[in-house]
C-alpha positions as CSV (number, residue, x, y, z in Angstrom):
1,M,-224.8,-63.6,133.8
2,L,-223.4,-61.6,136.9
3,A,-220.7,-60.3,134.7
4,E,-222.9,-58.9,132.2
5,E,-225.1,-57.2,134.4
6,F,-222.1,-55.9,136.6
7,P,-219.0,-55.0,134.9
8,P,-215.8,-55.7,136.8
9,E,-214.2,-52.3,138.4
10,D,-210.8,-51.5,137.2
11,S,-209.6,-48.9,139.8
12,A,-207.2,-48.4,142.7
13,T,-210.3,-48.7,145.0
14,A,-211.1,-52.2,143.9
15,D,-207.5,-53.0,144.1
16,A,-207.4,-51.9,147.8
17,L,-210.6,-53.8,148.6
18,T,-209.1,-57.1,147.3
19,Y,-205.5,-56.6,148.7
20,A,-207.5,-56.0,152.1
21,D,-209.6,-59.1,151.6
22,L,-206.7,-61.2,150.5
23,T,-204.1,-60.1,153.1
24,T,-206.5,-60.6,156.2
25,G,-207.0,-64.1,157.6
26,A,-210.4,-65.6,158.5
27,D,-209.8,-64.8,162.2
28,G,-208.9,-61.0,161.1
29,T,-204.9,-61.3,161.5
30,P,-202.6,-60.4,158.7
31,T,-201.5,-63.0,156.4
32,T,-199.9,-63.5,152.9
33,V,-202.0,-63.8,149.8
34,E,-200.7,-67.4,149.4
35,A,-201.7,-68.4,152.8
36,R,-205.0,-66.9,152.4
37,L,-205.8,-68.7,149.2
38,G,-204.6,-72.0,150.7
39,D,-207.3,-71.4,153.7
40,I,-210.0,-71.1,151.1
41,Y,-208.9,-74.2,149.2
42,D,-208.8,-75.9,152.6
43,R,-212.4,-74.6,153.6
44,Y,-214.1,-75.7,150.2
45,P,-213.7,-79.0,148.4
46,L,-212.5,-79.4,144.9
47,G,-215.4,-78.6,142.6
48,H,-217.3,-76.0,144.9
49,V,-218.1,-72.7,143.4
50,V,-215.8,-71.0,145.6
51,Y,-212.8,-73.0,145.1
52,E,-213.1,-73.2,141.3
53,S,-213.7,-69.4,140.9
54,I,-210.8,-68.6,143.3
55,R,-208.6,-71.4,141.3
56,R,-209.5,-69.5,138.2
57,A,-208.8,-65.9,139.5
58,E,-205.6,-66.9,141.5
59,P,-203.2,-65.3,139.0
60,A,-205.3,-62.1,138.6
61,L,-205.7,-62.0,142.3
62,I,-202.1,-62.4,143.1
63,A,-201.2,-59.7,140.7
64,T,-203.6,-57.5,142.2
65,V,-202.2,-57.9,145.6
66,R,-198.4,-57.4,144.3
67,R,-199.8,-54.3,142.4
68,V,-200.9,-52.7,145.8
69,E,-197.8,-53.9,147.3
70,A,-196.1,-51.9,144.9
71,R,-198.0,-48.8,145.1
72,L,-197.6,-48.9,148.9
73,A,-193.9,-49.1,148.9
74,A,-193.6,-46.5,146.4
75,A,-195.6,-44.2,148.9
76,R,-193.2,-44.9,151.9
77,P,-191.3,-42.1,152.8
78,R,-187.5,-42.5,151.9
C-alpha cells in the first residue's frame, strides 16, 4: 500500500501545497475549495478511484484549506 511506503507529511508546507491545488481551478483561475471539489466530482464518475478518494478525504481537505486561510489571515498586517 502506498501509505505504508510513503507516510503522509504533516507540515505547513504540505498544507500550502494542498491549499494551492484546491483553490486553483483546472484552468488556473482562483476558485473556492467547494467549487474545486465540485469540479472534481463532475469530471469523474461515482465509483472512480479519484472520485471516491476525494470524497473520503473531503473533510480533511477542507480543514487543510481553512487552516491555511487562518494562517494567511493571521499574517496580514493590521
